[in-house]
N, C-alpha and C positions, 0 to 999 in steps of 0.2 A: 833580562836585567842589563839595566842599561849604566858604563861604566863612565861618568860625570868628571870624576878626578880621580886619581889613586887612592882615594880614601871616602870617595861618594857614589851610591849608586843611588838608579829608581830601578823598582820593579812589580810588579803587578803581585796580589792576592796569593795566588797559588805557588808564585815559586817562593814565598816565605814560609810555607808549608813543606819545601824539600828541602831537608835537613842537610840530602849529600849535594846537592846544588850549592846550598850556603855556604859550605865547607869549603866546596871547590874554588871558591871567591874570597876564600879567607875570610868570613863574612863574623864580624864578633859585638855588631849591634846592630838591631833596627826600631827606627819609627814606625810602627804599625799608625795606620788610616781609615784602615776597612773592620777588621778584627783582631784581639789580642790572638798572637800565636808566640808559643815557648818553646824555646828550644835547650841543651843542656850549653852551657859554654857562651850561649850571646845571650847578652841584655837587650829587653825590650820594653820597649815603653808604646804605649795604646794609647791615640786620642782619638775621643769620637769627632770627627769631620764629617759634615755634610757636603755631597759637590753639589754645586748649584745652588748655595745659600752663601751670608757674607760668613767670612772665617772671624770668629771672636776674637780679641786683642789678644786675651786671655791666653788661648788653643796656640796660636803662630807662635808667640813670648815663649811656651813652655816647649813647643816643637824644635824650636829653631836653637833654644838653651841646649835641651838636651843633645843634638847634631853636635856641637859648638864643643859640649861637654864632653861627649864619646871621640872625636878627632883629637882633643888635647892625651886623652888617657892612648892615643896610638890607636882607635881601633878604627875598623874599616866597617862604616854604615853603609843598612838599604834603607832607603827611603819608599815605603810600598803602601799604595793603595789599590782598592779593587781592580782598575784595567792597568797605575801604570802612566794616567796619560795627564789626568789634570790635577788631582790633591798632592799628589808626591811633587808633580811639577812646582806646584806653589812652593811647597817647603823647600824643594833644593834650591830655588833660584832666591828664595828668602836667606838660605842659610849661603849661599855663596856671595848672594850682595855683602851681607856681614861679614863673613871673614875675609873676602877677598878686598871689601872697602869698595866695591865697584856700582855704580846704579843698576836700577832692577832690567833695563833694558839690556845692559852687557850679559848681566847674570842669566839673564833669559835666552839669550843670543847663546851663551857657553851649553846651557842644558839642549837648546833643540838642535846644536850644533852633532851631539852625541846621541841626542834620542830624536831623531827627526819626528815623530807621534805627537811628541811634546805639543799636550794645548790646553791650560789650565782655563777650569768656565770663565765666563767675564765676570760674574760676582765676586771670584774668588783673585781675580787679579785685580780689580777693583779695591778689594779690601786691602789688597798687597800695596799700591799704589796710597792708599788714605792713608796706611799706617806709618810705611817710608817717606808720603809726603812726595811724589812722587808724579807727576801728570804726564802718563804714558796710556796712550786711548789701546783699549786691546785689540782694535783694527789692526794696527800699528803692526803687534805680533801675529797676529792671525794670518794677516796677508803685509809682510814686509816690504814686496815690491811695489805695491799701490799709493799712491800719492796721498 
């Protein structure tokens, strides 16, 4: 599990099943992108998001709004997908962009700094860019030191 902000974590599916681990991080909410997992005292929202394909606007909006609402309630939120690398990173980046009013690039760099394995699939990244009307090439986030 990777801490992005004091209230926002990115994780893997297998971590969502470990109630003791979640409790040790004071997790009170989960946005689940792989499979529904429920625990007492933890609010769960499952969205059927496929990796490697464009992200439907309705699912992006629903997931981001869930995290924003849970943050407003003072909850600590885990965004989790299968491996914790692509789908969860996509949603965490969008959440940071909206809450902190920063660019997609800035939001992704915050995620990447705290979660070095972070790498949204190009189709998911393109969906974010289209939704937020920001032209940030996937190659620039994949290999930021290349021209």
